[in-house]
C-alpha positions in Angstrom: -15.7 -1.5 31.9 -11.8 -0.4 31.1 -10.6 -3.9 32.5 -12.8 -5.9 30.6 -11.9 -3.8 27.2 -8.4 -4.4 28.0 -8.6 -7.6 28.7 -10.5 -8.6 25.9 -7.8 -6.8 23.8 -5.4 -9.1 25.1 -7.2 -12.3 24.2 -7.9 -11.1 21.3 -4.3 -10.3 20.3 -3.3 -14.1 21.1 -6.4 -15.3 18.8 -5.2 -13.0 15.6 -1.5 -14.8 16.5 -3.3 -18.1 16.1 -5.3 -17.0 13.0 -2.6 -14.9 11.1 -0.1 -18.4 11.3 -2.4 -19.5 8.5 -2.0 -16.6 6.5 0.8 -14.3 7.5 3.9 -16.3 5.7 4.1 -18.4 2.3 4.3 -21.9 2.7 7.2 -24.2 1.3 6.7 -25.7 -1.8 4.1 -28.6 -2.2 2.4 -27.7 0.9 -0.6 -29.4 2.3 -3.5 -27.2 2.6 -5.1 -26.6 6.1 -7.8 -29.0 6.9 -10.5 -27.0 6.9 -9.6 -25.6 3.4 -12.5 -25.6 1.0 -12.8 -24.5 -2.7 -15.6 -22.6 -3.7 -16.7 -20.7 -7.0 -14.7 -17.5 -7.2 -18.1 -16.1 -7.8 -19.1 -16.3 -3.9 -16.0 -13.8 -3.2 -16.2 -10.2 -2.6 -13.5 -7.7 -1.7 -13.4 -6.2 1.7 -14.3 -2.6 0.9 -12.1 -1.9 4.3 -8.8 -3.8 2.9 -5.8 -1.3 3.6 -4.2 -1.7 0.9 -5.8 0.2 -2.2 -3.1 -0.3 -4.8 -2.2 -3.6 -6.8 0.7 -2.4 -9.1 -0.4 -3.6 -12.7 3.6 -5.5 -13.1 2.9 -6.9 -10.1 -0.7 -8.2 -10.8 0.2 -9.3 -14.2 3.7 -11.4 -12.4 1.1 -12.9 -9.9 -1.7 -14.1 -12.7 1.0 -15.8 -14.7 2.1 -17.9 -11.6 -1.4 -18.5 -10.9 -2.3 -19.4 -14.2 0.5 -22.0 -13.9 0.7 -23.6 -10.5 -3.0 -22.2 -9.1 -3.1 -20.4 -5.9 -0.8 -22.3 -3.4 -2.2 -19.8 -0.5 -5.9 -20.2 0.5 -7.2 -17.1 0.9 -8.7 -16.2 4.0 -12.5 -14.9 3.7 -15.5 -14.5 6.4 -18.7 -15.2 5.9 -21.5 -12.6 4.3 -24.4 -12.4 7.2 -26.9 -11.1 4.9 -26.5 -13.6 2.1 -25.9 -17.5 1.1 -22.8 -18.8 -0.6 -21.3 -15.2 -0.1 -18.0 -14.3 1.5 -15.5 -11.3 2.0 -12.3 -11.6 1.8 -10.3 -11.0 5.0 -6.6 -11.4 3.2 -5.5 -12.3 0.0 -7.8 -9.6 -2.3 -4.2 -9.8 -4.8 -4.4 -13.4 -5.0 -8.2 -13.2 -5.8 -7.8 -10.4 -8.5 -4.9 -12.5 -9.6 -7.1 -15.8 -10.4 -10.1 -13.8 -12.2 -7.5 -12.5 -14.6 -6.4 -16.4 -14.8 -9.6 -17.6 -15.4 -9.3 -19.8 -12.2 -13.6 -20.5 -11.6 -12.9 -22.2 -8.0 -10.5 -20.4 -5.2 -9.3 -22.2 -2.1 -10.8 -20.8 0.8 -10.4 -21.1 4.9 -13.6 -19.5 6.5 -13.5 -17.7 10.1 -16.2 -16.3 11.9 -14.9 -13.1 13.2 -15.8 -9.1 13.6 -15.4 -6.1 11.7 -12.5 -5.5 14.6 -10.6 -8.4 14.2 -11.2 -8.6 10.4 -9.4 -5.3 9.9 -7.1 -6.4 12.2 -5.9 -9.6 9.9 -6.4 -7.5 6.9 -3.4 -5.5 8.3 -1.1 -8.0 10.0 -1.0 -10.2 7.1 -0.5 -7.3 4.6 2.4 -5.5 7.0 4.0 -9.1 7.4 4.3 -9.9 3.5 5.1 -6.4 3.3 2.4 -5.7 0.7 1.4 -2.2 2.1 2.8 1.3 1.7 4.0 3.5 4.3 0.6 5.7 3.8 -1.8 2.5 3.7 -0.3 1.0 6.5 -0.9 4.3 8.2 -4.0 4.5 7.3 -5.0 1.0 8.2 -3.5 1.8 12.1 -5.9 4.7 12.1 -8.7 3.3 11.3 -8.1 0.9 14.4 -7.4 4.3 16.3 -10.7 6.0 15.5 -13.3 3.3 15.2 -12.1 0.9 18.7 -10.2 3.2 20.2 -6.8 1.5 20.8 -3.5 3.3 22.2 -0.6 3.1 20.3 0.6 1.0 23.0 -2.0 -1.6 22.3 -2.0 -1.8 18.6 1.8 -2.2 18.5 1.2 -5.3 20.6 -1.7 -6.4 18.6 0.0 -5.9 14.9 3.5 -7.1 16.4 5.8 -4.0 16.1 7.3 -1.6 17.9 5.3 1.3 19.5 7.9 3.5 18.0 6.9 2.2 14.8 3.7 3.0 15.1 4.1 6.2 16.3 6.4 7.1 13.1 4.1 5.7 10.3 0.7 7.5 11.9 3.0 10.9 11.7 3.3 10.4 7.8 -0.2 11.2 7.2 0.2 14.5 8.7 2.7 15.2 5.4 0.9 17.1 2.7 -0.9 15.3 0.0 2.1 15.6 -2.7 4.6 13.7 -0.6 2.2 10.8 0.4 1.7 10.1 -2.9 5.4 10.2 -4.0 5.2 7.6 -0.6 2.3 5.3 -2.3 3.8 5.6 -5.6 7.9 3.6 -3.6 9.3 7.3 -5.2 10.2 8.2 -1.3 10.7 5.5 1.7 9.3 5.9 5.3 12.8 7.0 6.0 12.8 10.2 3.5 9.2 10.9 4.9 10.0 11.1 8.4 12.8 13.7 7.3 10.5 15.6 5.9 7.4 15.4 9.2 9.3 19.2 11.0 10.7 20.6 7.8 9.1 23.8 7.1 8.1 23.0 3.1 7.7 19.1 2.9 6.6 19.1 -0.7 9.4 21.2 -1.8 11.9 19.5 -0.1 10.4 16.0 -1.4 10.1 17.1 -4.9 14.0 18.1 -4.7 14.7 14.7 -2.8 12.8 12.7 -5.9 14.3 15.0 -8.7 17.8 14.2 -7.4 17.4 11.0 -6.1 19.0 11.9 -3.0 18.7 8.6 -0.3 18.0 9.2 3.7 20.7 10.4 4.9 21.1 13.2 2.6 17.5 14.0 2.6 17.9 13.8 6.7 20.8 16.6 5.8 18.6 18.9 3.8 15.7 19.1 6.3 18.1 20.1 8.9 19.3 23.0 6.4 16.5 24.7 3.9 18.8 26.8 2.7 20.3 24.1 1.0 17.5 23.9 -1.4 18.7 27.1 -3.3 22.4 26.1 -3.0 21.2 22.9 -5.4 19.6 24.7 -7.6 15.8 24.7 -6.6 13.7 27.5 -5.5 12.1 27.2 -2.1 9.1 29.4 -3.2 5.9 27.4 -4.4 5.6 26.7 -8.1 2.6 28.2 -9.7 -0.4 26.0 -9.9 -1.2 23.7 -13.3 -4.0 24.7 -15.0 -7.1 22.3 -15.1 -6.4 21.1 -18.8 -3.0 20.2 -17.9 -3.8 18.4 -14.6 -6.3 16.7 -16.6 -3.9 15.4 -18.8 -1.6 14.2 -16.4 -4.0 12.1 -14.9 -5.3 10.6 -18.2 -1.4 9.4 -19.1 -1.0 8.6 -15.3 -4.1 6.2 -15.5 -2.7 4.6 -18.9 0.5 4.3 -17.9 0.3 3.5 -14.2 2.9 5.5 -13.3 4.2 9.1 -11.9 3.4 11.9 -14.9 4.5 15.4 -14.6 3.7 18.2 -17.5 5.7 21.5 -17.3 4.0 23.4 -19.9 5.2 27.3 -21.0 2.3 29.1 -22.9 4.1 31.9 -24.0 6.6 29.5 -26.2 4.4 26.8 -26.8 6.8 24.4 -25.5 7.6 22.1 -21.9 8.9 19.0 -20.3 6.8 15.8 -20.1 8.5 13.7 -16.9 7.5 10.0 -16.6 8.2 9.1 -12.9 9.5 4.9 -12.3 9.7 3.5 -9.0 12.0 0.0 -10.3 13.5 -1.6 -13.2 10.9 -3.4 -13.7 8.9 -0.2 -14.8 11.6 1.1 -16.7 11.6 -1.4 -18.9 7.9 -1.1 -19.2 8.1 2.3 -20.1 10.9 1.1 -22.7 8.2 -1.7 -24.4 5.7 1.1 -24.5 8.1 3.3 -26.6 9.1 0.4 -28.9 12.8 -0.2 -27.7 12.8 -3.3 -25.8 14.9 -6.5 -26.6 
């Protein structure tokens, strides 16, 4: 049975390589669509609840929507039939394009239909997103973990199917052991996977992560800091954990974060009635958006 499972995974890997060739890279200008591409009403499509990509940046989605509005969808969406309904398809790869098409008001979208299993659909979704660098490190790790837990892949087998080294797969899975606050920084792009790997063995990765983000440290500096915990004090930060924020403050932070699409931190001093409001951005584009919202853009 083990040999049969192993051979099945090898055959599956080759099949995935052939399939992903259709969706894994952006085509050249004015490409000819695949011969089996068809166009269907956009309402025939549904999102894949198992899609490893969970975050869709508002700014990136706006840019893609404008491109779709001007040029249409150049790359067909990869989908599979929904067995329980007629004229219904679940998206395997291309959910961001589908979301942009809805915003752009398109009525028809190009698709390529493949009849694949849950396992193959998940693998294809991960591969396509990894090749496009669309997943943040936590989404990538959760996708790998889902394949390991649900389909009993070893890290070596998974590396072959995904097209990454075993060490990359292992290091990405290790990121899932970090505290939630550190994973939030990763998901928001405030920390890179290199920063996070330096924190895995640290005694207090949450405090270190906060300092790295606050000081804007690079990966090499983060590695040195993780090896020398006393540097926290020398750099002016306390290694002790901060007191928990009250529920009202956390709720206000969430409301502001949801409204702006950015990381918000409120430090309120009750005894003085004053405090600080920090808005953290991960790119120049996000900074431009903050300026626009404040009415100080060009």
